[in-house]
N, CA, C and O atoms as a Tripos MOL2 file, in Angstrom:
@<TRIPOS>MOLECULE
protein
  268   267    67     0     0
PROTEIN
NO_CHARGES

@<TRIPOS>ATOM
      1 N          -3.7710  -54.6950  129.4560 N.3       1 UNK1
      2 CA         -4.0760  -55.9200  129.4490 C.3       1 UNK1
      3 C          -5.3040  -56.0550  128.9740 C.2       1 UNK1
      4 O          -5.9460  -55.4590  129.8390 O.2       1 UNK1
      5 N          -6.0950  -56.4400  128.1690 N.am      2 UNK2
      6 CA         -7.6260  -56.3570  127.7050 C.3       2 UNK2
      7 C          -8.2220  -57.3200  128.7980 C.2       2 UNK2
      8 O          -7.6610  -58.3170  129.2540 O.2       2 UNK2
      9 N          -9.3790  -56.8690  129.1080 N.am      3 UNK3
     10 CA        -10.5150  -57.9730  129.7650 C.3       3 UNK3
     11 C         -11.9420  -57.6310  129.3830 C.2       3 UNK3
     12 O         -12.2400  -56.9390  128.4090 O.2       3 UNK3
     13 N         -12.7000  -58.1150  130.1370 N.am      4 UNK4
     14 CA        -13.9790  -57.9750  129.5370 C.3       4 UNK4
     15 C         -15.0540  -58.3290  130.8710 C.2       4 UNK4
     16 O         -14.8070  -59.2440  131.6560 O.2       4 UNK4
     17 N         -16.0520  -57.6090  130.9620 N.am      5 UNK5
     18 CA        -17.3430  -57.7440  131.7620 C.3       5 UNK5
     19 C         -18.1210  -58.8320  131.4500 C.2       5 UNK5
     20 O         -18.6970  -58.7810  130.3640 O.2       5 UNK5
     21 N         -18.3040  -59.9600  132.2450 N.am      6 UNK6
     22 CA        -19.1060  -61.0690  131.3890 C.3       6 UNK6
     23 C         -20.4350  -61.3340  132.1750 C.2       6 UNK6
     24 O         -21.2150  -62.1750  131.7300 O.2       6 UNK6
     25 N         -20.7510  -60.5870  133.4320 N.am      7 UNK7
     26 CA        -22.1670  -60.4740  133.6570 C.3       7 UNK7
     27 C         -23.2190  -59.9500  132.7060 C.2       7 UNK7
     28 O         -22.8420  -58.9780  132.0520 O.2       7 UNK7
     29 N         -24.2630  -60.3040  132.5130 N.am      8 UNK8
     30 CA        -25.6290  -59.9320  131.6170 C.3       8 UNK8
     31 C         -26.2060  -58.6830  132.1470 C.2       8 UNK8
     32 O         -27.0370  -58.1040  131.4460 O.2       8 UNK8
     33 N         -25.9020  -58.2290  133.2010 N.am      9 UNK9
     34 CA        -26.6940  -56.8320  133.9650 C.3       9 UNK9
     35 C         -28.0290  -57.5370  134.7000 C.2       9 UNK9
     36 O         -28.1290  -58.7420  134.9320 O.2       9 UNK9
     37 N         -28.9690  -56.5750  134.9930 N.am     10 UNK10
     38 CA        -29.7260  -57.0050  135.8270 C.3      10 UNK10
     39 C         -31.0180  -57.4210  134.9040 C.2      10 UNK10
     40 O         -31.2370  -57.1090  133.7330 O.2      10 UNK10
     41 N         -31.7160  -58.1300  135.6940 N.am     11 UNK11
     42 CA        -33.0330  -59.0390  135.2720 C.3      11 UNK11
     43 C         -34.2850  -58.6310  136.4910 C.2      11 UNK11
     44 O         -34.0230  -58.2740  137.6400 O.2      11 UNK11
     45 N         -35.3500  -58.7500  136.0460 N.am     12 UNK12
     46 CA        -36.2920  -58.8050  137.1510 C.3      12 UNK12
     47 C         -36.2310  -59.9470  138.0030 C.2      12 UNK12
     48 O         -35.8570  -60.9940  137.4750 O.2      12 UNK12
     49 N         -36.5630  -59.9580  139.3770 N.am     13 UNK13
     50 CA        -36.5610  -60.9150  140.2130 C.3      13 UNK13
     51 C         -37.7920  -61.6710  140.3510 C.2      13 UNK13
     52 O         -38.7140  -61.0070  140.8260 O.2      13 UNK13
     53 N         -38.0730  -62.9420  140.0510 N.am     14 UNK14
     54 CA        -39.6310  -63.4860  140.0520 C.3      14 UNK14
     55 C         -40.0250  -63.0970  141.1330 C.2      14 UNK14
     56 O         -39.1650  -62.8040  141.9630 O.2      14 UNK14
     57 N         -41.5520  -62.9520  141.5120 N.am     15 UNK15
     58 CA        -42.1050  -63.1610  142.7320 C.3      15 UNK15
     59 C         -41.7760  -61.7360  143.2000 C.2      15 UNK15
     60 O         -42.5240  -61.5070  144.1500 O.2      15 UNK15
     61 N         -41.0060  -60.6980  142.9590 N.am     16 UNK16
     62 CA        -40.5530  -59.6190  143.7970 C.3      16 UNK16
     63 C         -41.0320  -58.3380  143.2930 C.2      16 UNK16
     64 O         -41.1880  -58.2460  142.0750 O.2      16 UNK16
     65 N         -41.3650  -57.0550  144.2420 N.am     17 UNK17
     66 CA        -41.9710  -55.7740  143.7590 C.3      17 UNK17
     67 C         -40.7910  -54.9690  143.0700 C.2      17 UNK17
     68 O         -39.9850  -54.3390  143.7550 O.2      17 UNK17
     69 N         -40.7300  -55.0100  141.8400 N.am     18 UNK18
     70 CA        -39.7540  -54.4160  141.3020 C.3      18 UNK18
     71 C         -38.3490  -54.1860  141.5840 C.2      18 UNK18
     72 O         -37.6430  -53.1790  141.6340 O.2      18 UNK18
     73 N         -38.1140  -55.7280  141.7930 N.am     19 UNK19
     74 CA        -36.5390  -55.9180  142.3600 C.3      19 UNK19
     75 C         -35.7350  -56.5360  141.3890 C.2      19 UNK19
     76 O         -36.4220  -57.0460  140.5040 O.2      19 UNK19
     77 N         -34.4710  -56.6790  141.2310 N.am     20 UNK20
     78 CA        -33.8540  -57.3710  140.2040 C.3      20 UNK20
     79 C         -32.5480  -57.8590  140.7940 C.2      20 UNK20
     80 O         -32.1050  -57.4830  141.8800 O.2      20 UNK20
     81 N         -31.9540  -58.7550  139.9580 N.am     21 UNK21
     82 CA        -30.5160  -59.3840  140.1940 C.3      21 UNK21
     83 C         -30.0910  -59.5020  139.1360 C.2      21 UNK21
     84 O         -30.7550  -59.3230  138.1150 O.2      21 UNK21
     85 N         -28.4740  -59.9430  139.1840 N.am     22 UNK22
     86 CA        -27.6250  -60.1340  137.9980 C.3      22 UNK22
     87 C         -27.6450  -61.3990  137.3890 C.2      22 UNK22
     88 O         -27.9070  -62.3590  138.1130 O.2      22 UNK22
     89 N         -27.3960  -61.6040  136.0760 N.am     23 UNK23
     90 CA        -27.7450  -62.8550  135.3170 C.3      23 UNK23
     91 C         -26.5560  -62.9520  134.6660 C.2      23 UNK23
     92 O         -25.7840  -61.9940  134.6240 O.2      23 UNK23
     93 N         -26.2270  -64.3920  133.9600 N.am     24 UNK24
     94 CA        -24.9200  -64.0880  133.1540 C.3      24 UNK24
     95 C         -24.4880  -65.3590  133.3390 C.2      24 UNK24
     96 O         -23.9010  -65.7230  132.3200 O.2      24 UNK24
     97 N         -24.5190  -66.6310  134.5980 N.am     25 UNK25
     98 CA        -23.9160  -67.6380  134.4880 C.3      25 UNK25
     99 C         -24.1430  -68.7600  133.3790 C.2      25 UNK25
    100 O         -23.2630  -69.5820  133.1210 O.2      25 UNK25
    101 N         -25.1680  -68.7430  132.8520 N.am     26 UNK26
    102 CA        -25.3940  -69.4850  131.6630 C.3      26 UNK26
    103 C         -24.6400  -69.4320  130.6620 C.2      26 UNK26
    104 O         -24.6510  -68.2960  130.1870 O.2      26 UNK26
    105 N         -23.8920  -70.2370  130.0380 N.am     27 UNK27
    106 CA        -22.9000  -70.3000  129.1700 C.3      27 UNK27
    107 C         -21.6880  -69.2100  129.1730 C.2      27 UNK27
    108 O         -21.0910  -68.6430  128.2590 O.2      27 UNK27
    109 N         -21.5740  -69.1570  130.6990 N.am     28 UNK28
    110 CA        -20.5000  -68.3780  130.6550 C.3      28 UNK28
    111 C         -19.1180  -68.8610  130.4210 C.2      28 UNK28
    112 O         -18.2960  -68.0940  129.9190 O.2      28 UNK28
    113 N         -18.7360  -70.3210  130.8100 N.am     29 UNK29
    114 CA        -17.8220  -71.0190  130.3730 C.3      29 UNK29
    115 C         -16.9500  -71.0650  128.6730 C.2      29 UNK29
    116 O         -15.7430  -71.1000  128.4360 O.2      29 UNK29
    117 N         -18.3230  -71.0420  127.5710 N.am     30 UNK30
    118 CA        -17.7760  -70.8490  126.3350 C.3      30 UNK30
    119 C         -17.9570  -69.3230  126.0210 C.2      30 UNK30
    120 O         -17.3790  -68.9580  124.9970 O.2      30 UNK30
    121 N         -18.6720  -68.3370  126.7320 N.am     31 UNK31
    122 CA        -18.3710  -66.9810  126.4770 C.3      31 UNK31
    123 C         -16.8480  -66.8560  126.9270 C.2      31 UNK31
    124 O         -16.0070  -66.4410  126.1300 O.2      31 UNK31
    125 N         -16.5380  -67.2040  128.1440 N.am     32 UNK32
    126 CA        -15.1760  -66.5890  128.3460 C.3      32 UNK32
    127 C         -14.1150  -67.1650  127.3900 C.2      32 UNK32
    128 O         -13.0330  -66.6030  127.2180 O.2      32 UNK32
    129 N         -14.4720  -68.3240  126.7670 N.am     33 UNK33
    130 CA        -13.1660  -69.1240  125.7260 C.3      33 UNK33
    131 C         -13.6210  -68.3340  124.4680 C.2      33 UNK33
    132 O         -12.9240  -68.6460  123.5020 O.2      33 UNK33
    133 N         -14.5020  -67.4760  124.1970 N.am     34 UNK34
    134 CA        -14.5360  -66.8990  122.5360 C.3      34 UNK34
    135 C         -13.9020  -65.5990  123.2250 C.2      34 UNK34
    136 O         -13.2660  -64.9200  122.4190 O.2      34 UNK34
    137 N         -13.9280  -65.1280  124.4490 N.am     35 UNK35
    138 CA        -13.2200  -63.7520  124.7470 C.3      35 UNK35
    139 C         -12.0370  -63.9070  124.8010 C.2      35 UNK35
    140 O         -11.3270  -63.0380  124.2940 O.2      35 UNK35
    141 N         -11.4590  -65.0090  125.4030 N.am     36 UNK36
    142 CA        -10.0950  -65.4530  125.1990 C.3      36 UNK36
    143 C          -9.6280  -65.2820  123.7020 C.2      36 UNK36
    144 O          -8.7940  -64.4500  123.3420 O.2      36 UNK36
    145 N         -10.1670  -66.0310  123.0130 N.am     37 UNK37
    146 CA        -10.0190  -65.8970  121.2600 C.3      37 UNK37
    147 C          -9.7400  -64.3920  120.9210 C.2      37 UNK37
    148 O          -9.0080  -63.8860  120.0700 O.2      37 UNK37
    149 N         -10.4270  -63.9370  121.7100 N.am     38 UNK38
    150 CA        -10.6560  -62.3700  120.6770 C.3      38 UNK38
    151 C          -9.6670  -61.5210  121.3660 C.2      38 UNK38
    152 O          -9.4240  -60.3730  120.9930 O.2      38 UNK38
    153 N          -8.9620  -62.2250  122.6160 N.am     39 UNK39
    154 CA         -7.7870  -61.3660  123.0920 C.3      39 UNK39
    155 C          -8.0240  -60.9290  124.6750 C.2      39 UNK39
    156 O          -7.1700  -60.4070  125.3930 O.2      39 UNK39
    157 N          -9.3540  -61.2570  125.0400 N.am     40 UNK40
    158 CA         -9.1300  -60.7960  126.6130 C.3      40 UNK40
    159 C          -8.3470  -61.9580  127.3210 C.2      40 UNK40
    160 O          -8.1850  -63.1270  126.9710 O.2      40 UNK40
    161 N          -7.8160  -61.1240  128.6650 N.am     41 UNK41
    162 CA         -6.8270  -61.9770  129.4360 C.3      41 UNK41
    163 C          -7.4580  -61.8840  130.9210 C.2      41 UNK41
    164 O          -6.7060  -62.2430  131.8270 O.2      41 UNK41
    165 N          -8.6490  -61.4800  131.2460 N.am     42 UNK42
    166 CA         -9.0360  -61.1790  132.5790 C.3      42 UNK42
    167 C         -10.5760  -61.0830  132.2430 C.2      42 UNK42
    168 O         -10.9000  -60.4890  131.2140 O.2      42 UNK42
    169 N         -11.5470  -61.6410  133.0630 N.am     43 UNK43
    170 CA        -13.0170  -61.1250  133.0520 C.3      43 UNK43
    171 C         -13.3930  -60.7800  134.4160 C.2      43 UNK43
    172 O         -12.9890  -61.4100  135.3930 O.2      43 UNK43
    173 N         -14.2220  -59.7060  134.4800 N.am     44 UNK44
    174 CA        -14.7740  -59.1070  135.6920 C.3      44 UNK44
    175 C         -16.2180  -59.5900  135.5190 C.2      44 UNK44
    176 O         -16.8340  -59.7350  134.4630 O.2      44 UNK44
    177 N         -16.7070  -59.8500  137.0060 N.am     45 UNK45
    178 CA        -18.0910  -60.3820  137.3640 C.3      45 UNK45
    179 C         -18.5900  -58.9170  138.1700 C.2      45 UNK45
    180 O         -17.8340  -58.4170  139.0030 O.2      45 UNK45
    181 N         -19.6220  -58.4280  137.9170 N.am     46 UNK46
    182 CA        -20.0100  -57.3880  138.6920 C.3      46 UNK46
    183 C         -21.5610  -57.6890  139.2210 C.2      46 UNK46
    184 O         -22.5360  -57.3690  138.5410 O.2      46 UNK46
    185 N         -21.6560  -58.2610  140.3530 N.am     47 UNK47
    186 CA        -22.7250  -58.5720  141.2240 C.3      47 UNK47
    187 C         -23.7520  -57.2600  141.6360 C.2      47 UNK47
    188 O         -23.3710  -56.5170  142.5410 O.2      47 UNK47
    189 N         -24.9520  -57.0130  141.0120 N.am     48 UNK48
    190 CA        -25.4140  -55.7850  141.3400 C.3      48 UNK48
    191 C         -27.0910  -56.2640  141.5780 C.2      48 UNK48
    192 O         -27.6470  -57.0400  140.8000 O.2      48 UNK48
    193 N         -27.6240  -55.7940  142.5180 N.am     49 UNK49
    194 CA        -29.0910  -56.0860  143.2170 C.3      49 UNK49
    195 C         -29.9320  -54.8660  143.2430 C.2      49 UNK49
    196 O         -29.3400  -53.7910  143.3450 O.2      49 UNK49
    197 N         -31.1690  -54.8730  143.1690 N.am     50 UNK50
    198 CA        -31.8680  -53.8570  143.4920 C.3      50 UNK50
    199 C         -33.1220  -54.3760  144.5940 C.2      50 UNK50
    200 O         -34.2840  -54.6130  144.2650 O.2      50 UNK50
    201 N         -32.5900  -54.4710  145.8700 N.am     51 UNK51
    202 CA        -33.5340  -54.8640  146.7360 C.3      51 UNK51
    203 C         -34.6580  -53.6460  147.3330 C.2      51 UNK51
    204 O         -34.2360  -52.4900  147.3780 O.2      51 UNK51
    205 N         -35.8140  -53.8750  147.6990 N.am     52 UNK52
    206 CA        -36.7340  -52.9450  148.1010 C.3      52 UNK52
    207 C         -37.3210  -53.4210  149.6490 C.2      52 UNK52
    208 O         -37.2030  -52.7250  150.6570 O.2      52 UNK52
    209 N         -37.8770  -54.5630  149.6050 N.am     53 UNK53
    210 CA        -38.8410  -54.9120  151.0180 C.3      53 UNK53
    211 C         -37.7220  -56.1390  151.8800 C.2      53 UNK53
    212 O         -36.9130  -56.8630  151.3000 O.2      53 UNK53
    213 N         -37.8800  -56.1090  152.8360 N.am     54 UNK54
    214 CA        -37.1500  -57.1500  153.8180 C.3      54 UNK54
    215 C         -37.8610  -58.7230  153.1070 C.2      54 UNK54
    216 O         -37.1250  -59.6010  152.6560 O.2      54 UNK54
    217 N         -39.1020  -58.8180  153.1220 N.am     55 UNK55
    218 CA        -39.8510  -59.8380  152.9530 C.3      55 UNK55
    219 C         -39.0370  -60.3240  151.4320 C.2      55 UNK55
    220 O         -38.4280  -61.3920  151.5010 O.2      55 UNK55
    221 N         -39.0130  -59.6570  150.2240 N.am     56 UNK56
    222 CA        -38.5560  -60.0250  149.2110 C.3      56 UNK56
    223 C         -37.0580  -60.4410  149.0680 C.2      56 UNK56
    224 O         -36.5870  -61.3390  148.3710 O.2      56 UNK56
    225 N         -36.3180  -59.4130  150.0440 N.am     57 UNK57
    226 CA        -34.8790  -59.8540  150.3550 C.3      57 UNK57
    227 C         -34.9330  -61.4600  150.9100 C.2      57 UNK57
    228 O         -34.1500  -62.2340  150.3610 O.2      57 UNK57
    229 N         -35.6300  -61.8800  151.7420 N.am     58 UNK58
    230 CA        -35.7140  -63.3900  151.8810 C.3      58 UNK58
    231 C         -35.9160  -63.9550  150.6660 C.2      58 UNK58
    232 O         -34.8830  -64.4490  150.2140 O.2      58 UNK58
    233 N         -36.9470  -64.0730  149.9180 N.am     59 UNK59
    234 CA        -37.0260  -64.7760  148.5110 C.3      59 UNK59
    235 C         -35.8350  -64.6300  147.8810 C.2      59 UNK59
    236 O         -35.3150  -65.6830  147.5130 O.2      59 UNK59
    237 N         -35.0480  -63.2590  147.5710 N.am     60 UNK60
    238 CA        -33.8810  -63.5570  146.8240 C.3      60 UNK60
    239 C         -32.8820  -64.2400  147.5570 C.2      60 UNK60
    240 O         -31.9900  -64.8350  146.9530 O.2      60 UNK60
    241 N         -32.9270  -64.2220  148.6390 N.am     61 UNK61
    242 CA        -31.5710  -65.0500  149.3280 C.3      61 UNK61
    243 C         -31.8730  -66.3450  149.4530 C.2      61 UNK61
    244 O         -30.9020  -67.0850  149.6140 O.2      61 UNK61
    245 N         -33.3470  -67.0320  149.4170 N.am     62 UNK62
    246 CA        -33.7830  -68.3520  148.9670 C.3      62 UNK62
    247 C         -33.2930  -68.6690  147.4600 C.2      62 UNK62
    248 O         -32.6000  -69.6270  147.1180 O.2      62 UNK62
    249 N         -33.6890  -67.8840  146.8300 N.am     63 UNK63
    250 CA        -33.7120  -68.1370  145.1880 C.3      63 UNK63
    251 C         -32.0640  -68.5980  144.8510 C.2      63 UNK63
    252 O         -31.6940  -69.6450  144.3190 O.2      63 UNK63
    253 N         -31.1630  -67.3790  145.3790 N.am     64 UNK64
    254 CA        -29.7340  -67.6370  145.0250 C.3      64 UNK64
    255 C         -28.9300  -68.7080  145.6800 C.2      64 UNK64
    256 O         -27.8040  -69.0070  145.2810 O.2      64 UNK64
    257 N         -29.6510  -69.4090  146.9140 N.am     65 UNK65
    258 CA        -29.2760  -70.7380  147.4810 C.3      65 UNK65
    259 C         -29.4000  -71.7590  146.1330 C.2      65 UNK65
    260 O         -28.5850  -72.6380  145.8510 O.2      65 UNK65
    261 N         -30.5470  -71.4430  145.4190 N.am     66 UNK66
    262 CA        -30.8190  -72.7660  144.5540 C.3      66 UNK66
    263 C         -29.7040  -72.4490  143.4980 C.2      66 UNK66
    264 O         -29.5000  -73.4880  142.8710 O.2      66 UNK66
    265 N         -28.9900  -71.5470  143.0980 N.am     67 UNK67
    266 CA        -27.8390  -71.6420  142.2370 C.3      67 UNK67
    267 C         -26.8880  -72.4500  142.4220 C.2      67 UNK67
    268 O         -25.9370  -72.4720  141.6410 O.2      67 UNK67
@<TRIPOS>BOND
     1     1     2 1
     2     2     3 1
     3     3     4 2
     4     3     5 am
     5     5     6 1
     6     6     7 1
     7     7     8 2
     8     7     9 am
     9     9    10 1
    10    10    11 1
    11    11    12 2
    12    11    13 am
    13    13    14 1
    14    14    15 1
    15    15    16 2
    16    15    17 am
    17    17    18 1
    18    18    19 1
    19    19    20 2
    20    19    21 am
    21    21    22 1
    22    22    23 1
    23    23    24 2
    24    23    25 am
    25    25    26 1
    26    26    27 1
    27    27    28 2
    28    27    29 am
    29    29    30 1
    30    30    31 1
    31    31    32 2
    32    31    33 am
    33    33    34 1
    34    34    35 1
    35    35    36 2
    36    35    37 am
    37    37    38 1
    38    38    39 1
    39    39    40 2
    40    39    41 am
    41    41    42 1
    42    42    43 1
    43    43    44 2
    44    43    45 am
    45    45    46 1
    46    46    47 1
    47    47    48 2
    48    47    49 am
    49    49    50 1
    50    50    51 1
    51    51    52 2
    52    51    53 am
    53    53    54 1
    54    54    55 1
    55    55    56 2
    56    55    57 am
    57    57    58 1
    58    58    59 1
    59    59    60 2
    60    59    61 am
    61    61    62 1
    62    62    63 1
    63    63    64 2
    64    63    65 am
    65    65    66 1
    66    66    67 1
    67    67    68 2
    68    67    69 am
    69    69    70 1
    70    70    71 1
    71    71    72 2
    72    71    73 am
    73    73    74 1
    74    74    75 1
    75    75    76 2
    76    75    77 am
    77    77    78 1
    78    78    79 1
    79    79    80 2
    80    79    81 am
    81    81    82 1
    82    82    83 1
    83    83    84 2
    84    83    85 am
    85    85    86 1
    86    86    87 1
    87    87    88 2
    88    87    89 am
    89    89    90 1
    90    90    91 1
    91    91    92 2
    92    91    93 am
    93    93    94 1
    94    94    95 1
    95    95    96 2
    96    95    97 am
    97    97    98 1
    98    98    99 1
    99    99   100 2
   100    99   101 am
   101   101   102 1
   102   102   103 1
   103   103   104 2
   104   103   105 am
   105   105   106 1
   106   106   107 1
   107   107   108 2
   108   107   109 am
   109   109   110 1
   110   110   111 1
   111   111   112 2
   112   111   113 am
   113   113   114 1
   114   114   115 1
   115   115   116 2
   116   115   117 am
   117   117   118 1
   118   118   119 1
   119   119   120 2
   120   119   121 am
   121   121   122 1
   122   122   123 1
   123   123   124 2
   124   123   125 am
   125   125   126 1
   126   126   127 1
   127   127   128 2
   128   127   129 am
   129   129   130 1
   130   130   131 1
   131   131   132 2
   132   131   133 am
   133   133   134 1
   134   134   135 1
   135   135   136 2
   136   135   137 am
   137   137   138 1
   138   138   139 1
   139   139   140 2
   140   139   141 am
   141   141   142 1
   142   142   143 1
   143   143   144 2
   144   143   145 am
   145   145   146 1
   146   146   147 1
   147   147   148 2
   148   147   149 am
   149   149   150 1
   150   150   151 1
   151   151   152 2
   152   151   153 am
   153   153   154 1
   154   154   155 1
   155   155   156 2
   156   155   157 am
   157   157   158 1
   158   158   159 1
   159   159   160 2
   160   159   161 am
   161   161   162 1
   162   162   163 1
   163   163   164 2
   164   163   165 am
   165   165   166 1
   166   166   167 1
   167   167   168 2
   168   167   169 am
   169   169   170 1
   170   170   171 1
   171   171   172 2
   172   171   173 am
   173   173   174 1
   174   174   175 1
   175   175   176 2
   176   175   177 am
   177   177   178 1
   178   178   179 1
   179   179   180 2
   180   179   181 am
   181   181   182 1
   182   182   183 1
   183   183   184 2
   184   183   185 am
   185   185   186 1
   186   186   187 1
   187   187   188 2
   188   187   189 am
   189   189   190 1
   190   190   191 1
   191   191   192 2
   192   191   193 am
   193   193   194 1
   194   194   195 1
   195   195   196 2
   196   195   197 am
   197   197   198 1
   198   198   199 1
   199   199   200 2
   200   199   201 am
   201   201   202 1
   202   202   203 1
   203   203   204 2
   204   203   205 am
   205   205   206 1
   206   206   207 1
   207   207   208 2
   208   207   209 am
   209   209   210 1
   210   210   211 1
   211   211   212 2
   212   211   213 am
   213   213   214 1
   214   214   215 1
   215   215   216 2
   216   215   217 am
   217   217   218 1
   218   218   219 1
   219   219   220 2
   220   219   221 am
   221   221   222 1
   222   222   223 1
   223   223   224 2
   224   223   225 am
   225   225   226 1
   226   226   227 1
   227   227   228 2
   228   227   229 am
   229   229   230 1
   230   230   231 1
   231   231   232 2
   232   231   233 am
   233   233   234 1
   234   234   235 1
   235   235   236 2
   236   235   237 am
   237   237   238 1
   238   238   239 1
   239   239   240 2
   240   239   241 am
   241   241   242 1
   242   242   243 1
   243   243   244 2
   244   243   245 am
   245   245   246 1
   246   246   247 1
   247   247   248 2
   248   247   249 am
   249   249   250 1
   250   250   251 1
   251   251   252 2
   252   251   253 am
   253   253   254 1
   254   254   255 1
   255   255   256 2
   256   255   257 am
   257   257   258 1
   258   258   259 1
   259   259   260 2
   260   259   261 am
   261   261   262 1
   262   262   263 1
   263   263   264 2
   264   263   265 am
   265   265   266 1
   266   266   267 1
   267   267   268 2
@<TRIPOS>SUBSTRUCTURE
     1 UNK1         2 RESIDUE 1 A UNK
     2 UNK2         6 RESIDUE 1 A UNK
     3 UNK3        10 RESIDUE 1 A UNK
     4 UNK4        14 RESIDUE 1 A UNK
     5 UNK5        18 RESIDUE 1 A UNK
     6 UNK6        22 RESIDUE 1 A UNK
     7 UNK7        26 RESIDUE 1 A UNK
     8 UNK8        30 RESIDUE 1 A UNK
     9 UNK9        34 RESIDUE 1 A UNK
    10 UNK10       38 RESIDUE 1 A UNK
    11 UNK11       42 RESIDUE 1 A UNK
    12 UNK12       46 RESIDUE 1 A UNK
    13 UNK13       50 RESIDUE 1 A UNK
    14 UNK14       54 RESIDUE 1 A UNK
    15 UNK15       58 RESIDUE 1 A UNK
    16 UNK16       62 RESIDUE 1 A UNK
    17 UNK17       66 RESIDUE 1 A UNK
    18 UNK18       70 RESIDUE 1 A UNK
    19 UNK19       74 RESIDUE 1 A UNK
    20 UNK20       78 RESIDUE 1 A UNK
    21 UNK21       82 RESIDUE 1 A UNK
    22 UNK22       86 RESIDUE 1 A UNK
    23 UNK23       90 RESIDUE 1 A UNK
    24 UNK24       94 RESIDUE 1 A UNK
    25 UNK25       98 RESIDUE 1 A UNK
    26 UNK26      102 RESIDUE 1 A UNK
    27 UNK27      106 RESIDUE 1 A UNK
    28 UNK28      110 RESIDUE 1 A UNK
    29 UNK29      114 RESIDUE 1 A UNK
    30 UNK30      118 RESIDUE 1 A UNK
    31 UNK31      122 RESIDUE 1 A UNK
    32 UNK32      126 RESIDUE 1 A UNK
    33 UNK33      130 RESIDUE 1 A UNK
    34 UNK34      134 RESIDUE 1 A UNK
    35 UNK35      138 RESIDUE 1 A UNK
    36 UNK36      142 RESIDUE 1 A UNK
    37 UNK37      146 RESIDUE 1 A UNK
    38 UNK38      150 RESIDUE 1 A UNK
    39 UNK39      154 RESIDUE 1 A UNK
    40 UNK40      158 RESIDUE 1 A UNK
    41 UNK41      162 RESIDUE 1 A UNK
    42 UNK42      166 RESIDUE 1 A UNK
    43 UNK43      170 RESIDUE 1 A UNK
    44 UNK44      174 RESIDUE 1 A UNK
    45 UNK45      178 RESIDUE 1 A UNK
    46 UNK46      182 RESIDUE 1 A UNK
    47 UNK47      186 RESIDUE 1 A UNK
    48 UNK48      190 RESIDUE 1 A UNK
    49 UNK49      194 RESIDUE 1 A UNK
    50 UNK50      198 RESIDUE 1 A UNK
    51 UNK51      202 RESIDUE 1 A UNK
    52 UNK52      206 RESIDUE 1 A UNK
    53 UNK53      210 RESIDUE 1 A UNK
    54 UNK54      214 RESIDUE 1 A UNK
    55 UNK55      218 RESIDUE 1 A UNK
    56 UNK56      222 RESIDUE 1 A UNK
    57 UNK57      226 RESIDUE 1 A UNK
    58 UNK58      230 RESIDUE 1 A UNK
    59 UNK59      234 RESIDUE 1 A UNK
    60 UNK60      238 RESIDUE 1 A UNK
    61 UNK61      242 RESIDUE 1 A UNK
    62 UNK62      246 RESIDUE 1 A UNK
    63 UNK63      250 RESIDUE 1 A UNK
    64 UNK64      254 RESIDUE 1 A UNK
    65 UNK65      258 RESIDUE 1 A UNK
    66 UNK66      262 RESIDUE 1 A UNK
    67 UNK67      266 RESIDUE 1 A UNK
């Protein structure tokens, strides 16, 4: 059964020290509809983060709560 990875990979986390987080929620529904038309029957989302400092981890946690 064909599937597709739908996250868009890591991007820099604003206000951090070279840390990053996963992006891709913007436009996810329309991308999935297009992938379905192309034959994909499941989607995979991989959450990746790169966290270095405890203080920045708190920024990340606060940022994710906004989503």
